[in-house]
C-alpha positions as CSV (number, residue, x, y, z in Angstrom):
1,X,5.8,31.8,-11.2
2,X,8.5,31.1,-8.8
3,X,6.1,29.5,-6.2
4,X,5.1,27.0,-8.7
5,X,8.4,25.6,-9.0
6,X,8.2,24.3,-5.3
7,X,4.4,24.2,-5.0
8,X,2.9,23.1,-8.2
9,X,-0.6,23.5,-6.9
10,X,0.1,27.3,-7.1
11,X,0.0,26.8,-10.9
12,X,-3.3,25.1,-11.5
13,X,-5.5,25.8,-8.5
14,X,-6.1,29.5,-9.5
15,X,-7.2,28.4,-12.8
16,X,-9.6,25.9,-11.3
17,X,-12.9,25.7,-13.3
18,X,-16.4,25.4,-11.7
19,X,-17.3,22.9,-14.3
20,X,-14.6,20.5,-12.9
21,X,-16.0,20.4,-9.3
22,X,-18.8,17.8,-9.9
23,X,-16.5,15.1,-11.7
24,X,-13.7,15.6,-9.3
25,X,-16.2,15.3,-6.3
26,X,-17.6,12.1,-7.8
27,X,-14.3,10.7,-8.6
28,X,-13.1,11.7,-5.1
29,X,-16.0,9.7,-3.4
30,X,-15.2,6.8,-5.8
31,X,-11.7,6.7,-4.6
32,X,-12.8,7.0,-0.9
33,X,-14.9,3.8,-1.4
34,X,-11.9,2.2,-2.6
35,X,-9.2,3.6,-0.1
36,X,-11.1,3.0,3.1
37,X,-11.3,-0.9,3.0
38,X,-7.9,-1.1,1.4
39,X,-6.3,1.3,4.0
40,X,-7.7,-0.9,6.8
41,X,-6.6,-4.1,5.0
42,X,-3.0,-2.9,4.4
43,X,-2.9,-1.7,8.0
44,X,-2.9,-5.5,8.7
45,X,0.0,-6.0,6.4
46,X,1.9,-3.2,8.2
47,X,1.1,-4.9,11.5
48,X,-0.9,-2.2,13.1
49,X,-4.5,-1.8,14.1
50,X,-6.9,-1.3,11.2
51,X,-7.8,2.5,12.3
52,X,-4.1,3.5,11.6
53,X,-4.7,2.6,7.9
54,X,-7.2,5.4,7.9
55,X,-4.9,7.8,9.7
56,X,-2.3,7.4,6.8
57,X,-4.7,9.0,4.4
58,X,-5.7,12.6,5.0
59,X,-2.5,14.6,5.3
60,X,-0.6,12.3,2.9
61,X,-3.0,12.9,0.0
62,X,-3.3,16.6,0.8
63,X,0.5,16.9,0.7
64,X,0.7,15.4,-2.7
65,X,-2.2,17.5,-3.9
66,X,0.0,20.5,-3.1
67,X,3.4,19.5,-3.9
68,X,3.1,16.8,-6.5
69,X,3.6,17.1,-10.4
70,X,1.4,14.3,-11.6
71,X,-2.1,15.3,-12.7
72,X,-3.2,11.7,-12.2
73,X,-1.3,9.9,-9.6
74,X,-3.2,9.0,-6.3
75,X,-0.7,8.6,-3.4
76,X,-1.7,6.7,-0.3
77,X,-1.6,3.3,1.4
78,X,0.1,0.6,-0.7
79,X,0.4,-3.0,-0.1
80,X,4.1,-2.8,-1.3
81,X,5.4,-0.4,1.2
82,X,3.1,-1.7,4.0
83,X,4.8,-4.9,3.5
84,X,8.2,-3.3,3.7
85,X,7.1,-1.4,6.8
86,X,6.4,-4.5,8.7
87,X,9.6,-6.2,7.7
88,X,11.5,-3.1,8.8
89,X,9.9,-2.6,12.2
90,X,9.2,-6.2,13.4
91,X,12.8,-7.1,13.7
92,X,13.4,-4.0,15.8
93,X,11.1,-5.2,18.3
94,X,12.1,-8.8,18.0
95,X,13.5,-8.7,21.7
96,X,10.3,-7.3,23.0
97,X,8.0,-4.3,22.9
98,X,4.3,-3.3,23.2
99,X,1.7,-2.7,20.6
100,X,2.0,1.0,21.2
101,X,5.7,0.8,20.6
102,X,5.1,-1.1,17.3
103,X,2.6,1.6,16.2
104,X,5.0,4.6,17.2
105,X,7.8,3.0,15.5
106,X,5.7,2.4,12.4
107,X,4.7,6.0,12.4
108,X,8.4,7.1,13.1
109,X,9.6,5.0,10.0
110,X,7.0,6.9,8.0
111,X,8.5,10.1,9.2
112,X,12.1,8.8,8.5
113,X,11.2,7.8,5.0
114,X,9.7,11.3,4.5
115,X,12.9,12.9,5.7
116,X,15.1,10.9,3.2
117,X,12.7,11.7,0.3
118,X,12.9,15.2,1.2
119,X,16.8,15.2,1.4
120,X,17.1,13.3,-1.9
121,X,14.7,15.6,-3.5
122,X,16.3,18.8,-2.6
123,X,19.7,17.3,-3.7
124,X,18.1,16.5,-7.0
125,X,18.7,12.7,-6.7
126,X,15.6,11.6,-8.6
127,X,17.9,9.5,-10.8
128,X,17.9,6.9,-7.9
129,X,15.0,5.2,-9.4
130,X,17.4,3.6,-11.8
131,X,18.8,1.6,-8.8
132,X,15.8,-0.7,-9.5
133,X,16.1,-1.9,-13.2
134,X,12.5,-2.3,-14.7
135,X,12.8,-6.1,-15.1
136,X,14.2,-6.6,-11.7
137,X,11.4,-4.4,-10.3
138,X,8.9,-6.6,-12.2
139,X,10.3,-9.7,-10.7
140,X,10.4,-8.3,-7.2
141,X,6.8,-6.9,-7.4
142,X,5.6,-10.5,-8.5
143,X,7.5,-12.0,-5.6
144,X,6.2,-9.5,-3.2
145,X,2.6,-10.1,-4.5
146,X,2.9,-13.9,-3.7
147,X,4.7,-13.2,-0.3
148,X,1.7,-10.9,0.6
149,X,-0.9,-13.2,-0.6
150,X,0.6,-16.3,1.2
151,X,0.8,-14.3,4.3
152,X,-3.0,-13.6,4.3
153,X,-4.0,-17.2,3.7
154,X,-4.0,-18.3,7.3
155,X,-6.5,-15.4,8.2
156,X,-8.6,-16.6,5.1
157,X,-8.8,-20.2,6.7
158,X,-8.5,-19.5,10.3
159,X,-5.3,-20.7,11.4
160,X,-2.3,-19.2,13.1
161,X,0.4,-18.0,10.7
162,X,3.5,-20.2,10.5
163,X,7.0,-19.0,10.8
164,X,9.3,-19.3,7.8
165,X,9.6,-18.3,4.2
166,X,6.6,-18.2,1.8
167,X,7.4,-21.8,0.6
168,X,7.5,-23.1,4.1
169,X,4.2,-21.4,4.9
170,X,2.6,-23.0,1.8
171,X,3.7,-26.4,2.9
172,X,2.4,-25.8,6.5
173,X,-1.0,-24.7,5.2
174,X,-1.2,-27.7,2.8
175,X,-0.3,-30.2,5.5
176,X,-2.6,-28.6,8.1
177,X,-5.8,-28.6,6.3
178,X,-7.5,-30.4,9.0
179,X,-7.1,-27.3,11.3
180,X,-8.9,-25.0,8.9
181,X,-11.9,-23.4,10.4
182,X,-15.0,-24.1,8.3
183,X,-17.0,-21.0,8.9
184,X,-13.8,-18.8,8.4
185,X,-13.1,-20.6,5.3
186,X,-16.9,-19.9,4.1
187,X,-16.5,-16.1,4.8
188,X,-13.2,-15.9,3.1
189,X,-14.3,-17.8,0.0
190,X,-17.5,-15.9,-0.3
191,X,-15.7,-12.6,0.1
192,X,-13.3,-13.7,-2.6
193,X,-15.9,-14.6,-5.1
194,X,-17.8,-11.5,-4.5
195,X,-14.8,-9.2,-4.9
196,X,-13.9,-11.0,-8.1
197,X,-17.6,-11.0,-9.3
198,X,-18.2,-7.3,-8.8
199,X,-14.8,-6.3,-10.4
200,X,-15.8,-8.4,-13.3
201,X,-19.5,-7.7,-13.9
202,X,-20.1,-4.3,-12.2
203,X,-16.6,-2.6,-12.2
204,X,-18.1,0.8,-11.5
205,X,-19.4,-0.2,-8.2
206,X,-17.1,0.2,-5.0
207,X,-16.8,-3.8,-4.8
208,X,-14.4,-3.8,-1.6
209,X,-16.7,-1.4,0.4
210,X,-19.8,-3.3,-0.7
211,X,-18.2,-6.7,0.5
212,X,-17.1,-5.0,3.7
213,X,-20.7,-3.7,4.6
214,X,-22.1,-7.1,3.6
215,X,-19.6,-9.0,5.9
216,X,-20.4,-6.7,8.8
217,X,-24.1,-7.2,8.4
218,X,-23.6,-10.9,8.1
219,X,-21.4,-11.2,11.1
220,X,-24.0,-9.4,13.4
221,X,-26.9,-11.2,11.8
222,X,-25.3,-14.8,12.1
223,X,-23.2,-14.3,15.2
224,X,-20.0,-15.3,13.2
225,X,-17.8,-14.7,16.1
226,X,-19.5,-17.6,18.0
227,X,-18.5,-19.9,15.3
228,X,-14.7,-19.2,15.5
229,X,-14.7,-16.6,12.9
230,X,-12.2,-13.8,14.1
231,X,-13.4,-10.2,13.9
232,X,-11.4,-7.0,13.6
233,X,-12.6,-6.1,17.1
234,X,-12.8,-2.6,18.7
235,X,-12.2,0.4,16.2
236,X,-12.2,3.7,18.1
237,X,-14.0,6.6,16.6
238,X,-11.8,9.6,16.2
239,X,-8.0,9.8,16.5
240,X,-6.4,7.6,19.3
241,X,-2.8,8.1,19.3
242,X,0.0,5.8,20.7
243,X,2.7,6.9,23.1
244,X,5.9,8.0,21.2
245,X,8.0,6.8,24.3
246,X,9.0,3.5,22.4
247,X,10.8,5.6,19.7
248,X,14.5,5.9,20.5
249,X,17.6,7.1,18.6
250,X,19.1,3.5,18.4
251,X,15.7,2.2,17.1
252,X,15.6,4.8,14.5
253,X,19.2,4.0,13.3
254,X,18.3,0.4,13.1
255,X,15.4,1.3,10.8
256,X,17.5,3.4,8.3
257,X,18.4,0.5,5.9
258,X,14.6,-0.4,5.7
259,X,13.7,3.1,5.2
260,X,16.2,3.3,2.3
261,X,14.7,0.2,0.9
262,X,11.3,1.8,0.9
263,X,12.4,4.9,-0.6
264,X,14.1,3.0,-3.5
265,X,11.2,0.6,-4.2
266,X,8.5,3.1,-3.4
267,X,9.9,5.9,-5.6
268,X,10.8,3.5,-8.4
269,X,7.3,2.2,-8.4
270,X,5.5,5.6,-7.9
271,X,7.3,7.6,-10.5
272,X,6.9,4.7,-12.9
273,X,3.2,5.2,-12.7
274,X,3.2,9.1,-12.7
275,X,5.3,8.9,-15.9
276,X,3.1,6.6,-17.6
277,X,0.1,8.7,-17.0
278,X,2.2,11.7,-18.1
279,X,3.3,10.2,-21.4
280,X,-0.4,9.0,-22.0
281,X,-1.7,12.6,-21.4
282,X,1.3,14.6,-22.8
283,X,2.7,16.6,-19.9
284,X,5.8,16.4,-17.9
285,X,6.5,15.0,-14.3
286,X,9.7,16.2,-12.3
287,X,11.2,13.4,-10.5
288,X,13.1,15.5,-8.0
289,X,9.9,17.4,-7.1
290,X,8.0,14.1,-6.9
291,X,10.5,13.0,-4.3
292,X,9.7,16.0,-2.2
293,X,6.0,15.4,-2.6
294,X,6.4,11.7,-1.8
295,X,8.4,12.9,1.3
296,X,5.9,15.3,2.6
297,X,3.2,12.6,2.0
298,X,5.2,10.2,4.3
299,X,5.7,13.0,6.8
300,X,1.9,13.6,6.8
301,X,1.1,10.1,7.3
302,X,3.6,9.8,10.1
303,X,2.4,12.9,11.9
304,X,-1.1,11.1,12.3
305,X,0.6,7.9,13.1
306,X,-0.2,6.2,9.8
307,X,2.3,3.8,8.0
308,X,4.4,4.6,4.9
309,X,2.6,5.6,1.6
310,X,3.4,5.6,-2.1
311,X,1.8,5.9,-5.4
312,X,-1.0,3.5,-6.3
313,X,-1.7,2.3,-9.9
314,X,-5.1,0.8,-9.0
315,X,-6.4,4.0,-7.3
316,X,-5.0,6.2,-10.1
317,X,-6.6,4.1,-12.6
318,X,-9.8,4.2,-10.7
319,X,-9.7,8.2,-10.4
320,X,-9.1,8.4,-14.1
321,X,-12.0,6.0,-15.0
322,X,-14.3,7.9,-12.6
323,X,-13.9,11.1,-14.7
324,X,-11.4,13.0,-12.4
325,X,-10.3,16.4,-13.9
326,X,-7.7,17.5,-11.4
327,X,-5.8,16.5,-8.3
328,X,-8.8,18.0,-6.3
329,X,-10.0,14.6,-6.0
330,X,-7.3,14.0,-3.2
331,X,-8.9,16.9,-1.3
332,X,-12.2,15.3,-1.6
333,X,-10.7,11.9,-0.6
334,X,-9.0,13.7,2.4
335,X,-12.2,15.1,3.7
336,X,-14.3,12.1,3.3
337,X,-11.7,9.9,5.2
338,X,-11.7,12.5,8.0
339,X,-15.5,12.1,8.3
340,X,-15.1,8.4,8.3
341,X,-12.4,8.5,11.2
342,X,-14.8,10.8,13.1
343,X,-18.1,9.3,12.4
344,X,-17.9,5.8,10.9
345,X,-14.8,4.0,12.2
346,X,-16.7,2.2,15.0
347,X,-18.9,0.5,12.5
348,X,-16.0,-1.7,11.3
349,X,-15.4,-3.6,14.6
350,X,-17.6,-6.5,13.5
351,X,-15.7,-6.9,10.2
352,X,-14.3,-10.5,9.8
353,X,-10.7,-10.7,9.4
354,X,-11.2,-13.1,6.7
355,X,-12.8,-10.5,4.5
356,X,-9.9,-8.3,5.1
357,X,-7.6,-11.1,3.9
358,X,-9.6,-11.6,0.8
359,X,-9.5,-7.8,-0.1
360,X,-5.5,-7.9,0.2
361,X,-5.5,-11.1,-1.9
362,X,-7.6,-9.6,-4.6
363,X,-5.6,-6.3,-4.4
364,X,-2.2,-8.0,-4.8
365,X,-3.3,-10.5,-7.5
366,X,-2.7,-7.6,-10.0
367,X,0.9,-7.7,-8.8
368,X,1.3,-11.3,-9.7
369,X,1.7,-10.8,-13.4
370,X,3.4,-13.9,-14.6
371,X,3.0,-12.7,-18.3
372,X,5.7,-10.2,-17.8
373,X,8.1,-13.1,-16.8
374,X,6.9,-15.1,-19.8
375,X,7.5,-12.3,-22.1
376,X,11.1,-12.0,-20.8
377,X,11.6,-15.8,-21.0
378,X,10.4,-15.8,-24.6
379,X,12.7,-13.0,-25.4
380,X,15.6,-15.1,-24.0
381,X,17.4,-12.2,-22.5
382,X,19.3,-11.8,-19.3
383,X,16.5,-9.7,-18.0
384,X,14.5,-13.0,-17.3
385,X,16.8,-14.4,-15.0
386,X,17.4,-11.3,-13.0
387,X,13.6,-10.9,-12.7
388,X,13.4,-14.4,-11.4
389,X,16.4,-13.8,-9.0
390,X,14.6,-10.8,-7.4
391,X,11.3,-12.8,-7.1
392,X,13.0,-15.8,-5.6
393,X,14.9,-13.6,-3.2
394,X,11.7,-12.4,-1.7
395,X,10.1,-16.0,-1.5
396,X,13.1,-17.8,-0.1
397,X,14.3,-15.1,2.4
398,X,12.3,-11.9,3.1
399,X,11.5,-8.5,1.5
400,X,14.5,-6.7,2.6
401,X,16.8,-9.3,1.3
402,X,14.8,-9.2,-2.0
403,X,15.3,-5.4,-2.2
404,X,19.1,-5.9,-1.7
405,X,19.1,-8.8,-4.3
406,X,17.1,-6.4,-6.6
407,X,19.6,-3.6,-6.4
408,X,22.5,-5.7,-6.9
409,X,20.9,-7.4,-9.8
410,X,20.1,-4.0,-11.3
411,X,23.6,-3.0,-11.1
412,X,24.8,-6.4,-12.8
413,X,22.4,-5.5,-15.7
414,X,23.6,-2.0,-15.9
415,X,27.2,-3.3,-16.1
416,X,26.3,-6.1,-18.6
417,X,24.7,-3.6,-21.0
């Protein structure tokens, strides 16, 4: 089947069995319950209003459903590429710009990333994942997890975010404890405890969605905003697009280095997840076709003014655990998210920002796997020092600097071997 080479869904959709529909439907709704709060929370990392996190979902997941080669990978909002998006767009508007400009440039970055993916995929450049060696990627991910978590603590305790690198921000938070807002701290701590407890004792329940709903109810019942607890604010129902007038050729050119960084990191992370599931279930994934699929997923996100997307380990694992049989779960996810945008988005306006911060911190906690560094240290190999170098690069400078350091260290490792 020639069509299946470029459209993998043409291979498996005609053979779809009726018995698979129920498990795929239930798994899709399970992923929806995970994606909605995370997409809104990651929108905060990307620096855009929460509804644009929802906009990133429908077309991106349908694009991967049609063009992806993994039977298990779930593509969608990711804390990793959301942070890279913010670090790319923010400097472009450092001299001034409106919120609408920021939203439009974030969407334009997603389109730019999509085009780069497509060009690389068509050129059969799937080997670019090797530009980020595994130990260096591990160190970078640990550093990025710490970077994101530290950046969310101010919202968790009700203070303004301090400028500077991650270590400087930690010092500022410690020395400014007297400025913390008590009610906000209480909301944040309760949210954290609830998320961890639900994940530990009731893992099959949609913990993030339960905590979000509980926080919204509490905010209304207790009037938390009157006690200094910051709320998300107005979330329009339906699609509300920003003007594209802020997107200029010069600004697009300025974002190219950041877009390339997102492609290198996003692809290395996504294809690693796809390959791990392929090895587990004994089938093959095509890295070049995966590039095309990730490209179209990012184009789909950008068209609806969402932010950049990539493969997600947590969502993929949740889909598998929920009994997903095929990638049709992504179709269910897309439909459920569209209904959320059309009918339910307005319900999130009284959601405390501290709860969103707690969701992000718990989500990225899995990225901060210090056991990986310990294993590398115990082995006494060069990999450990390279992993630490990538991690320190993120914490002492910023994400893009960490990417550059990671690529350089990967080349050093390749030459050393």
